[in-house]
C-alpha positions as CSV (number, residue, x, y, z in Angstrom):
1,V,111.0,107.1,89.3
2,V,108.2,108.8,91.4
3,E,105.5,107.1,89.4
4,K,107.2,103.8,89.9
5,T,107.5,104.3,93.6
6,A,103.9,105.4,93.9
7,A,102.8,102.3,92.0
8,E,104.8,100.0,94.2
9,E,103.4,101.6,97.4
10,L,99.8,101.3,96.0
11,S,100.2,97.6,95.0
12,K,101.8,96.8,98.4
13,Y,98.9,98.3,100.4
14,I,96.1,97.0,98.2
15,E,97.6,93.5,98.8
16,K,97.8,94.1,102.6
17,A,94.2,95.4,102.8
18,L,92.4,93.3,100.2
19,S,94.7,90.3,99.7
20,V,94.8,91.1,96.0
21,K,98.1,91.4,94.2
22,L,97.9,93.9,91.3
23,P,100.6,93.7,88.7
24,I,102.6,96.9,87.9
25,V,103.0,97.4,84.1
26,C,103.9,100.3,81.9
27,E,100.9,102.0,80.2
28,C,101.7,100.4,76.8
29,E,101.1,97.0,78.4
30,A,97.9,97.9,80.3
31,E,94.8,95.8,79.6
32,G,91.2,95.9,80.9
33,K,90.3,98.0,83.9
34,C,93.3,99.9,85.3
35,I,94.6,102.3,87.9
36,Y,96.7,104.9,86.0
37,I,99.3,106.6,88.1
38,G,101.1,109.8,87.2
39,M,101.5,111.6,83.8
40,T,100.0,108.9,81.7
41,E,98.6,109.3,78.2
42,F,95.2,108.1,79.5
43,A,95.2,110.9,82.1
44,E,96.1,113.5,79.5
45,K,93.5,112.1,77.0
46,N,90.8,112.3,79.7
47,N,91.9,115.7,80.9
48,V,92.9,114.6,84.4
49,L,96.0,116.7,85.0
50,G,97.7,118.2,88.0
51,K,97.1,121.9,88.3
52,S,100.1,123.0,90.4
53,Q,103.1,121.8,92.3
54,E,102.1,119.1,94.9
55,N,98.5,119.2,93.7
56,W,97.0,115.7,93.9
57,I,94.0,114.1,92.1
58,M,92.0,110.9,92.5
59,K,89.3,110.4,89.8
60,M,87.3,107.7,88.2
61,S,87.3,107.9,84.4
62,G,84.9,105.3,83.0
63,D,85.9,102.0,84.5
64,N,89.5,103.2,85.3
65,L,90.9,105.1,88.3
66,V,93.4,107.9,87.8
67,L,95.8,108.9,90.5
68,T,97.9,111.8,89.5
69,G,98.9,115.4,90.2
70,G,101.7,118.0,90.2
71,K,103.4,119.6,87.3
72,D,105.7,116.8,86.0
73,A,106.5,113.2,86.4
74,G,108.8,113.9,89.3
75,D,106.3,115.9,91.3
76,R,105.3,114.9,94.8
77,G,101.7,115.4,93.9
78,I,101.7,112.1,92.2
79,I,102.7,110.1,95.2
80,Y,100.5,112.3,97.4
81,S,97.5,111.1,95.3
82,V,98.5,107.5,96.1
83,Y,99.0,108.1,99.8
84,H,95.7,109.9,100.0
85,F,94.1,106.8,98.4
86,I,95.8,104.4,100.7
87,E,94.9,106.5,103.8
88,D,91.5,108.0,102.9
89,I,90.0,105.1,100.9
90,L,91.8,101.9,102.1
91,G,91.8,103.3,105.7
92,V,95.5,102.6,106.4
93,R,97.0,104.7,109.2
94,W,100.7,105.4,109.8
95,F,101.5,106.2,113.4
96,S,105.3,106.3,113.1
97,P,108.0,105.2,110.7
98,Y,107.6,101.7,112.2
99,E,103.9,101.4,113.1
100,E,100.9,101.1,110.8
101,D,97.3,100.0,111.2
102,I,95.6,98.1,108.4
103,L,92.0,96.8,108.6
104,P,91.3,93.9,106.2
105,L,88.7,94.8,103.6
106,K,86.4,92.3,101.9
107,K,85.9,94.6,98.9
108,L,86.5,98.1,97.6
109,A,84.0,100.0,95.5
110,L,84.2,103.5,94.1
111,D,81.3,105.5,92.6
112,S,81.5,106.2,88.9
113,D,81.7,109.9,89.7
114,F,84.4,109.5,92.4
115,Y,86.6,112.6,92.5
116,R,88.9,114.1,95.1
117,E,91.5,116.7,94.8
118,G,93.7,118.9,97.0
119,T,96.8,121.0,97.3
120,P,98.7,121.7,100.6
121,D,97.9,125.1,102.0
122,F,101.4,125.8,103.2
123,L,104.3,125.9,100.7
124,Y,106.8,124.8,103.4
125,R,105.8,122.1,105.9
126,K,108.2,120.8,108.5
127,P,106.9,119.3,111.7
128,L,109.7,117.2,113.1
129,L,108.2,113.7,112.9
130,C,111.3,111.7,113.6
131,S,114.9,112.2,114.5
132,D,117.7,110.1,112.9
133,C,115.3,107.5,111.4
134,G,117.0,107.3,108.0
135,H,115.0,106.0,105.0
136,D,112.1,104.9,107.2
137,G,111.8,108.4,108.7
138,Y,111.8,110.1,105.3
139,V,109.1,107.8,103.9
140,N,107.1,108.7,107.0
141,M,107.5,112.3,106.2
142,V,106.2,111.9,102.7
143,R,103.2,109.8,103.9
144,N,102.3,112.7,106.2
145,R,102.9,115.2,103.3
146,V,105.9,116.9,105.0
147,N,108.0,118.3,102.2
148,S,111.0,119.9,103.7
149,V,114.5,119.0,104.8
150,S,114.5,117.6,108.3
151,A,116.9,116.3,110.9
152,I,116.2,112.8,109.8
153,D,118.3,113.4,106.6
154,D,121.3,113.1,108.8
155,G,120.6,109.4,109.1
156,I,120.9,108.8,105.4
157,E,124.4,108.5,103.9
158,N,125.5,111.2,101.5
159,G,124.6,110.3,97.9
160,A,122.2,107.6,98.9
161,R,120.0,110.3,100.4
162,D,119.7,112.2,97.1
163,E,118.8,109.1,95.1
164,F,116.4,107.8,97.7
165,V,114.7,111.2,98.2
166,R,114.1,111.6,94.5
167,R,112.1,108.4,94.4
168,Y,109.6,110.1,96.7
169,G,109.4,113.5,94.8
170,D,112.4,115.2,96.4
171,V,112.2,117.9,99.1
172,M,111.6,121.6,99.5
173,H,115.1,123.0,99.2
174,V,116.1,126.0,101.2
175,G,118.9,128.5,100.8
176,R,122.3,128.3,102.4
177,P,123.8,128.2,104.9
178,H,121.1,126.1,106.6
179,H,117.4,125.6,107.0
180,V,117.2,126.7,110.7
181,H,119.5,128.2,113.4
182,V,121.1,130.4,110.8
183,F,122.5,133.1,113.1
184,G,125.0,130.9,114.8
185,K,126.3,129.7,111.4
186,L,126.6,133.3,110.0
187,F,128.1,134.7,113.3
188,P,129.9,132.0,115.3
189,R,129.8,133.0,119.0
190,E,133.2,131.5,119.7
191,E,134.9,133.6,117.0
192,L,133.0,136.9,117.5
193,F,131.7,137.3,121.0
194,D,134.9,138.6,122.6
195,K,135.3,141.2,119.8
196,H,131.7,142.2,119.6
197,P,129.8,141.4,122.8
198,E,127.3,144.1,122.0
199,W,126.1,142.0,119.1
200,W,124.4,139.7,121.6
201,A,121.5,140.6,123.8
202,W,121.9,142.3,127.2
203,N,120.8,140.4,130.3
204,K,119.3,142.7,132.9
205,V,119.7,140.3,135.8
206,N,123.4,139.5,135.1
207,K,124.0,143.0,133.8
208,K,126.1,141.8,130.8
209,H,125.8,140.5,127.3
210,M,125.3,136.8,127.2
211,I,127.3,134.6,124.8
212,K,124.5,132.0,124.9
213,G,121.8,134.6,124.2
214,H,120.2,135.8,121.0
215,N,121.7,138.3,118.7
216,C,120.7,141.9,119.2
217,F,119.0,143.4,116.2
218,S,118.6,146.7,118.0
219,N,122.4,147.1,117.6
220,E,122.7,149.0,114.3
221,E,126.2,147.7,113.6
222,F,125.0,144.1,114.0
223,F,121.9,144.7,111.9
224,N,123.9,146.0,109.0
225,A,126.5,143.2,109.3
226,Y,123.7,140.7,109.2
227,K,122.1,142.3,106.3
228,E,125.3,142.3,104.3
229,K,126.0,138.7,105.2
230,L,122.5,137.6,104.3
231,L,122.5,139.4,100.9
232,A,125.8,137.7,100.1
233,F,124.1,134.4,100.2
């Protein structure tokens, strides 16, 4: 499904930039000069294989172009290779989930030794590019190689999100209870502040513990309670 999504995106933007509609076919039906996307037999035969998770590769092999990467057919590295091609070679720019810049091209030529490869330097990447943008926002994240759960997921209905996200190589999953703002979920202020005010930071100006303040890790009792709760997850 990731390979199919990548092929659809590539075909769409080649048509936008070059006014050429490339058919999308399975490898068994391929004829002539081709762009091979993902874990194809052609890529394996010519030793153009992804080296690690989210690794992406663009490489000419004879008269054919190979766009691939990652460790399996569902890896984001495959669709990253396509987005790098669309952005770096076709010159497309995505400024937001709803804005893109495409300069028409008269032709596109690649050298016979054309080869580019890369792997994201950070395992977990989450700049907040869009809030509550639904499917459009998620696609924008993938195009910008953001790989983690974000606030935009709230704009996608349950169930539909999982199916849609898998089409683009899924996301970096994080542990429970949440990907950020964990303290408030593990230790709800409304339930615990009156009983343990010392678990929250002391405010020198107001001379009291503040319910809207941060938790106090210098309090040994709280530190141990947090440690036990965290280990339980």
